[in-house]
C-alpha positions, 0 to 999 in steps of 0.5 A: 500500500503506497503513501497516497492510499494511506493518506486517503484512509487518514482523510476519509476515516472521519468523514460522513458518507453522503455529505453530513451537516456541519461541513464548513470551510477551513482556512489555508493555515488549518489545511496546511497544518492538517497536511503536515500532520498527515505527512508526519503520519505517513513518514512514521508509517513508511519507516517500518518494514514495508513487507511486514506493514503491507501484510498487516494492513492486507490481513487485519485492516477493514478500512475501505474508502468509497469512490465518492470519498476518494474523489472528494479527497483527491479534489481537496488535495488539489484545491486547498483554498476550497477544501471542505471538511467536517469541522467537528470531525477534524480532530477525531479524524487525525486521532483515528489516523494516528491510532491506525498508523501506530498499530501498523508500526507496532505490528510490523516491529513485532513481526521483525522482532519475532523473525529468526536471524539468518546470520547467526554463527556459532564459534569454537575456542581453539586451544592451540591458537587460543582464539575463537573460530567459526565452527565451520573451520573447526576440525576433529581429528580423533574417533576417541574424543570430541576435541576439535581445533582449527583446521590449520592448527591441527594440520600444523600439530600433525606436521610437527609430530611427523617432523619430530618422529613422535606419535601423533595424539590429540593436542588437548591437554591430558587427552591420549587419543590417537589422531586418525589419518583418515579424519585429517586427510582433508586438511593435510598436504598430500606429502605429509599424509603419505609420509604419515601413512608410510610410517604407520605401515612400517611400524605395523609390519616391522613391529620393532625398533626404529630410528629417525633420520636426524636431518630436520628436512627429512625425519624419515622413519627407518627400521633399526635392523642393528638393534641400536649398535651401528658398529662404527658404520654409517646408516643411509637414509632411504629417503634423502640418501644422506648418511648418519650415525645411528648411535649418536643420532647425528650426521655421519662423523667419519674418522671420529669414533662415537666416544671422541665425538661425545667428548667434543664441545658442541661448537666443535661438532661441525663438518669442518671441525670433524675434518680437522679432527680426522686430519689431526689423527693422520698427522699425529697431532696432539691437543694442548692440555691448556688451550685444547688446540691441535699442535704438531709436537716435535719436542716437549715433556711427557705431559705433553 
């Protein structure tokens, strides 16, 4: 229903149908005041939700204007100087129109308040990133528990465990449920998922001891066929093809025994330092008991 129809209802609501007695002419000031009142009423009505107001007016309003009243109202609207309205009914007509508009606005507001929100979003608190995330972004990684986390956080947790060579369990504090690869496959990169499955298969088939490649960019799981005793021989990683010492868990220190390697300072265990140690053995160099540097002794006491 548009503004003109509501205006017509407001004007004709208090009029007599067949031109009752008491019709008098009103001045331009009074007519202008009536028009301002009607415009204010229409503005308030249009501020409500259009769809809800239309439904309420169509179903609950029984106000119908006759064709004669509509013609009279249209004529009065275009001819303000000659407009005739019932003097006794002017105030009652305005009050009735105000009551009608107020009821329409109230009904439309009630309908809007009762309508359910379509944008309601539930959130989940991720205990890894300590942030609230939409439930659609949360992921559960184990059949043994109901703990859920950010998909990105859970994928990072799995990647870190695969890299360190440890078991992959639920990151919830105190939860010992194993993370299921099938549940986590959608959030994992393909290479991480394949590495995880391969490690699980080897663990199930071999059922024995395992070692991990010490290089941080590999961390491949390798069956420990020697039972932890490398016997001075290097172990080659089948994934990255690099050699390492199985007993010390470091890159292969050729020419330096495991005992000697353990006695070296942490800063002297680099590849260049090990090469110097091996060279010192071949040249019969000795370490100075004070400064610990290698020297070529050609004379000196027994202590040196």
